[in-house]
VOGUKOL-78848 format. One line per field, with one value per residue: residue number from 1; residue in three letters; x, y, z negated of N, C-alpha, C in turn. Coordinates in Angstrom, 1 decimal, decimal comma, padded with zeros to 4 digits. Layout:
i: NUM | ...
aa: Ala | ...
neast: X | ...
nnorth: Y | ...
nup: Z | ...
caeast: X | ...
canorth: Y | ...
caup: Z | ...
ceast: X | ...
cnorth: Y | ...
cup: Z | ...
END
This chain:
i: 1 | 2 | 3 | 4 | 5 | 6 | 7 | 8 | 9 | 10 | 11 | 12 | 13 | 14 | 15 | 16 | 17 | 18 | 19 | 20 | 21 | 22 | 23 | 24 | 25 | 26 | 27 | 28 | 29 | 30 | 31 | 32 | 33 | 34 | 35 | 36 | 37 | 38 | 39 | 40 | 41 | 42 | 43 | 44 | 45 | 46 | 47 | 48 | 49 | 50 | 51 | 52 | 53 | 54 | 55 | 56 | 57 | 58 | 59 | 60 | 61 | 62 | 63 | 64 | 65 | 66 | 67 | 68 | 69 | 70 | 71 | 72 | 73 | 74 | 75 | 76 | 77 | 78 | 79 | 80 | 81 | 82 | 83 | 84 | 85 | 86 | 87 | 88 | 89 | 90 | 91 | 92 | 93 | 94 | 95 | 96 | 97 | 98 | 99 | 100
aa: Gly | Thr | Thr | Thr | Val | Thr | Trp | Thr | Val | Thr | Asp | Asn | Asn | Gly | Asn | Val | Ala | Thr | Ala | Thr | Gln | Thr | Val | Thr | Val | Val | Asp | Glu | Gln | Asp | Pro | Leu | Val | Asn | Ala | Pro | Ala | Asp | Val | Thr | Ile | Gln | Ile | Ala | Pro | Asp | Ala | Asp | Ser | Ala | Thr | Gly | Val | Ala | Leu | Gly | Glu | Ala | Gln | Ala | Ser | Asp | Asn | Cys | Gly | Val | Ala | Ser | Val | Thr | Asn | Asn | Ala | Pro | Thr | Thr | Phe | Pro | Ile | Gly | Thr | Thr | Val | Val | Thr | Trp | Thr | Val | Thr | Asp | Asn | Ser | Gly | Asn | Thr | Ala | Thr | Ala | Thr | Gln
neast: -007,5 | -008,7 | -012,0 | -013,9 | -017,0 | -019,0 | -022,6 | -025,0 | -028,1 | -030,7 | -034,0 | -037,4 | -037,8 | -035,5 | -033,5 | -031,1 | -029,6 | -026,3 | -024,3 | -022,0 | -020,3 | -017,8 | -016,3 | -013,7 | -011,4 | -009,9 | -006,7 | -007,2 | -006,1 | -003,7 | -000,6 | 000,7 | 003,0 | 005,1 | 008,1 | 011,0 | 012,5 | 013,9 | 017,3 | 019,6 | 022,8 | 026,8 | 029,3 | 032,8 | 035,0 | 037,3 | 035,4 | 033,5 | 031,0 | 029,0 | 029,2 | 027,9 | 025,5 | 023,3 | 020,2 | 017,5 | 014,5 | 011,8 | 008,6 | 006,2 | 002,9 | 000,2 | -002,8 | -002,9 | 000,0 | 003,4 | 005,8 | 007,8 | 010,2 | 012,1 | 014,6 | 015,7 | 017,8 | 021,4 | 025,0 | 026,5 | 025,9 | 025,9 | 026,7 | 024,2 | 020,6 | 018,9 | 016,7 | 015,1 | 013,0 | 011,1 | 009,3 | 006,7 | 006,0 | 003,7 | 001,9 | 000,3 | 001,4 | 000,6 | 001,7 | 003,3 | 004,0 | 007,0 | 008,4 | 011,9
nnorth: 076,2 | 079,7 | 081,5 | 084,4 | 084,7 | 087,4 | 088,1 | 089,2 | 091,1 | 092,4 | 093,8 | 094,6 | 097,3 | 098,1 | 097,7 | 097,1 | 094,6 | 092,5 | 089,8 | 087,8 | 084,7 | 082,5 | 080,3 | 077,1 | 075,5 | 072,1 | 070,1 | 067,4 | 064,8 | 062,0 | 061,6 | 058,9 | 056,3 | 054,3 | 052,2 | 051,3 | 048,2 | 045,5 | 045,4 | 043,3 | 043,1 | 042,1 | 042,5 | 043,6 | 041,1 | 041,8 | 044,1 | 045,7 | 047,1 | 048,8 | 051,8 | 053,8 | 052,5 | 051,4 | 052,3 | 052,5 | 054,1 | 055,5 | 055,5 | 057,6 | 059,7 | 061,8 | 063,6 | 066,7 | 067,2 | 066,5 | 067,5 | 066,6 | 064,1 | 061,8 | 060,0 | 057,8 | 057,3 | 055,7 | 057,2 | 055,0 | 052,0 | 049,2 | 045,9 | 043,7 | 043,8 | 047,0 | 049,3 | 051,7 | 054,6 | 055,9 | 058,9 | 061,1 | 064,3 | 066,0 | 069,1 | 070,1 | 069,7 | 067,1 | 064,0 | 060,9 | 057,2 | 054,9 | 051,5 | 050,0
nup: 015,2 | 014,2 | 014,9 | 015,5 | 016,3 | 017,5 | 017,8 | 019,6 | 019,1 | 021,1 | 021,1 | 022,5 | 022,5 | 022,4 | 019,9 | 018,1 | 016,7 | 015,0 | 014,0 | 013,0 | 013,6 | 012,4 | 014,0 | 013,2 | 014,5 | 013,7 | 013,2 | 012,2 | 012,6 | 012,9 | 014,5 | 016,4 | 015,8 | 016,8 | 015,9 | 017,0 | 018,1 | 015,7 | 014,7 | 015,1 | 014,2 | 014,9 | 013,1 | 013,3 | 012,4 | 010,2 | 009,0 | 006,8 | 007,2 | 009,4 | 012,3 | 014,8 | 015,2 | 018,0 | 017,7 | 019,3 | 020,7 | 018,8 | 019,7 | 020,3 | 020,3 | 020,3 | 019,9 | 019,9 | 020,4 | 020,3 | 017,3 | 016,3 | 016,1 | 013,8 | 011,8 | 009,4 | 009,2 | 007,8 | 008,4 | 008,6 | 008,6 | 005,6 | 005,1 | 005,2 | 005,2 | 005,9 | 005,9 | 008,1 | 008,4 | 010,6 | 011,4 | 012,0 | 013,2 | 014,0 | 016,4 | 014,6 | 012,2 | 010,7 | 009,7 | 010,8 | 009,6 | 010,8 | 010,0 | 010,8
caeast: -007,0 | -010,2 | -012,1 | -014,8 | -017,7 | -020,2 | -023,8 | -025,7 | -029,2 | -031,6 | -035,6 | -038,2 | -037,3 | -033,7 | -033,3 | -029,5 | -028,9 | -025,5 | -024,4 | -020,5 | -020,0 | -016,9 | -015,4 | -012,7 | -011,1 | -008,8 | -006,4 | -006,6 | -006,2 | -002,4 | -000,1 | 000,8 | 004,1 | 006,1 | 009,3 | 011,9 | 012,6 | 014,7 | 018,0 | 020,8 | 024,6 | 027,4 | 030,6 | 034,4 | 035,6 | 037,9 | 035,1 | 032,1 | 030,0 | 029,1 | 028,5 | 027,1 | 024,7 | 021,7 | 018,6 | 016,4 | 013,6 | 010,5 | 007,6 | 005,2 | 001,7 | -000,7 | -003,8 | -001,7 | 001,5 | 004,3 | 006,7 | 009,2 | 010,4 | 013,0 | 014,1 | 016,7 | 019,4 | 022,7 | 025,7 | 027,3 | 025,7 | 026,6 | 026,5 | 022,5 | 019,2 | 019,0 | 015,3 | 015,2 | 011,9 | 010,8 | 008,7 | 007,1 | 005,1 | 002,5 | 002,2 | -000,4 | 001,7 | -000,1 | 002,8 | 002,9 | 005,5 | 006,5 | 009,9 | 012,5
canorth: 078,2 | 080,3 | 082,2 | 085,0 | 084,8 | 088,3 | 087,8 | 090,7 | 090,8 | 093,2 | 093,7 | 095,2 | 098,7 | 098,8 | 097,8 | 095,9 | 094,1 | 091,5 | 088,6 | 087,2 | 083,4 | 081,7 | 079,0 | 077,0 | 074,2 | 071,8 | 068,7 | 065,8 | 063,3 | 062,0 | 060,8 | 057,6 | 055,6 | 052,4 | 051,6 | 050,4 | 046,9 | 045,5 | 045,4 | 042,6 | 043,6 | 041,1 | 043,2 | 043,2 | 040,1 | 042,7 | 045,1 | 045,7 | 047,9 | 049,1 | 052,7 | 054,0 | 051,5 | 052,0 | 052,3 | 052,6 | 055,4 | 055,5 | 056,0 | 058,5 | 060,2 | 063,0 | 064,3 | 067,8 | 067,3 | 065,8 | 068,3 | 066,3 | 062,5 | 062,0 | 058,8 | 058,2 | 056,5 | 056,6 | 057,2 | 053,2 | 050,8 | 048,5 | 044,6 | 043,0 | 045,0 | 048,2 | 049,8 | 052,8 | 055,1 | 056,9 | 060,0 | 062,1 | 065,4 | 066,6 | 070,1 | 070,5 | 069,6 | 065,8 | 063,1 | 058,9 | 056,9 | 053,2 | 051,3 | 049,5
caup: 014,9 | 013,7 | 016,0 | 015,2 | 017,3 | 017,4 | 018,2 | 019,4 | 020,2 | 021,6 | 021,1 | 023,4 | 021,9 | 022,1 | 018,6 | 018,0 | 015,9 | 014,9 | 013,2 | 013,3 | 013,4 | 012,0 | 014,1 | 013,3 | 015,0 | 013,1 | 013,8 | 011,1 | 013,2 | 012,5 | 015,3 | 016,3 | 016,2 | 017,1 | 015,6 | 017,8 | 017,6 | 015,1 | 015,8 | 014,4 | 015,2 | 014,3 | 013,0 | 013,5 | 011,3 | 009,1 | 008,6 | 006,0 | 007,6 | 011,2 | 012,7 | 016,0 | 015,9 | 018,8 | 017,1 | 020,2 | 020,2 | 018,8 | 020,4 | 019,7 | 020,5 | 019,6 | 020,8 | 020,1 | 021,1 | 019,1 | 017,3 | 016,3 | 015,8 | 013,0 | 011,2 | 007,7 | 009,6 | 007,7 | 009,8 | 008,3 | 008,0 | 005,2 | 005,4 | 005,0 | 005,6 | 006,1 | 006,5 | 008,9 | 008,3 | 011,6 | 010,7 | 013,3 | 013,0 | 015,5 | 016,6 | 013,5 | 010,6 | 010,5 | 009,7 | 010,5 | 009,5 | 011,0 | 009,7 | 011,7
ceast: -009,1 | -010,6 | -013,2 | -015,8 | -019,1 | -021,2 | -024,7 | -027,1 | -029,9 | -033,3 | -035,6 | -038,0 | -036,6 | -033,1 | -032,1 | -029,1 | -027,6 | -025,2 | -023,1 | -020,6 | -018,6 | -016,8 | -014,0 | -012,5 | -010,1 | -008,3 | -005,6 | -006,2 | -004,2 | -002,0 | 000,3 | 002,6 | 004,5 | 007,6 | 009,8 | 011,6 | 013,3 | 015,8 | 019,2 | 022,3 | 025,6 | 028,6 | 031,7 | 034,8 | 036,5 | 036,7 | 033,8 | 030,8 | 029,9 | 028,8 | 028,5 | 026,8 | 023,0 | 020,6 | 017,4 | 015,5 | 012,7 | 009,6 | 006,0 | 004,3 | 001,1 | -001,8 | -003,6 | -001,0 | 002,3 | 005,6 | 008,2 | 009,1 | 011,9 | 013,5 | 015,6 | 017,6 | 020,5 | 023,7 | 026,3 | 026,1 | 026,4 | 026,0 | 024,5 | 021,7 | 019,1 | 017,1 | 015,3 | 013,6 | 011,8 | 009,5 | 008,6 | 005,9 | 003,9 | 002,7 | 001,3 | -000,1 | 001,8 | 001,3 | 001,9 | 004,6 | 005,4 | 008,3 | 010,5 | 013,3
cnorth: 078,9 | 081,7 | 083,0 | 085,5 | 086,0 | 088,2 | 088,9 | 090,2 | 092,4 | 093,5 | 095,0 | 096,9 | 099,1 | 098,4 | 097,0 | 095,9 | 092,8 | 091,0 | 088,3 | 085,6 | 083,5 | 080,5 | 078,5 | 075,6 | 073,5 | 070,3 | 068,0 | 065,3 | 063,3 | 061,2 | 059,6 | 057,2 | 054,7 | 052,6 | 050,9 | 048,9 | 046,4 | 044,6 | 044,4 | 042,7 | 042,4 | 042,8 | 042,6 | 042,5 | 040,3 | 044,1 | 044,3 | 046,7 | 048,2 | 050,5 | 052,5 | 052,9 | 052,2 | 051,3 | 051,6 | 054,0 | 055,2 | 056,1 | 056,6 | 059,7 | 060,8 | 063,7 | 065,7 | 067,6 | 066,6 | 066,8 | 067,7 | 065,2 | 062,5 | 060,3 | 059,2 | 057,6 | 056,8 | 056,2 | 055,7 | 052,8 | 049,5 | 046,8 | 044,3 | 044,0 | 046,1 | 048,9 | 051,1 | 053,0 | 056,1 | 057,5 | 060,7 | 062,6 | 065,8 | 068,3 | 071,1 | 070,3 | 068,0 | 065,0 | 062,1 | 058,4 | 055,9 | 052,8 | 050,0 | 048,5
cup: 014,2 | 014,9 | 015,5 | 016,0 | 017,1 | 018,6 | 018,6 | 020,0 | 019,9 | 022,2 | 022,7 | 023,3 | 022,1 | 021,0 | 019,2 | 017,1 | 016,4 | 013,9 | 013,7 | 013,0 | 013,3 | 012,5 | 014,0 | 013,4 | 014,2 | 013,6 | 012,8 | 011,6 | 013,4 | 013,7 | 015,1 | 016,2 | 016,0 | 016,8 | 016,8 | 017,3 | 016,5 | 015,8 | 014,7 | 015,3 | 014,9 | 014,1 | 012,8 | 012,2 | 010,1 | 008,8 | 007,5 | 005,8 | 009,2 | 011,3 | 014,4 | 016,1 | 016,4 | 018,1 | 018,4 | 019,8 | 019,8 | 020,0 | 019,9 | 020,0 | 019,7 | 020,6 | 020,8 | 020,4 | 020,0 | 019,1 | 017,0 | 015,6 | 015,3 | 012,5 | 010,2 | 008,1 | 009,1 | 008,9 | 009,7 | 007,8 | 007,2 | 006,0 | 005,0 | 005,6 | 005,4 | 006,6 | 007,1 | 008,8 | 009,6 | 011,2 | 011,8 | 013,3 | 014,1 | 015,3 | 015,2 | 012,0 | 010,4 | 010,2 | 009,9 | 010,3 | 010,3 | 010,6 | 011,1 | 011,0
END
């Protein structure tokens, strides 16, 4: 955030002068994120996709706090490899991603 500091000086004769200074604090450090381990599942013999896949939880941290951890996993996973991207957003709006 931004804070305004007012400096006041008084000389030996009682004359007063003031000046202001603006101090701005920013968070430019991206959060850290580690995606869960890769997952391999066996589907039923007559199925062509999987639902209810337990992906695990991404590990996230940040110097100013984590606002959200999301992923783009589909509801239904087709046969083959699906890359899931985990996105972490910190309290300052900085983001980082990791894939599983």
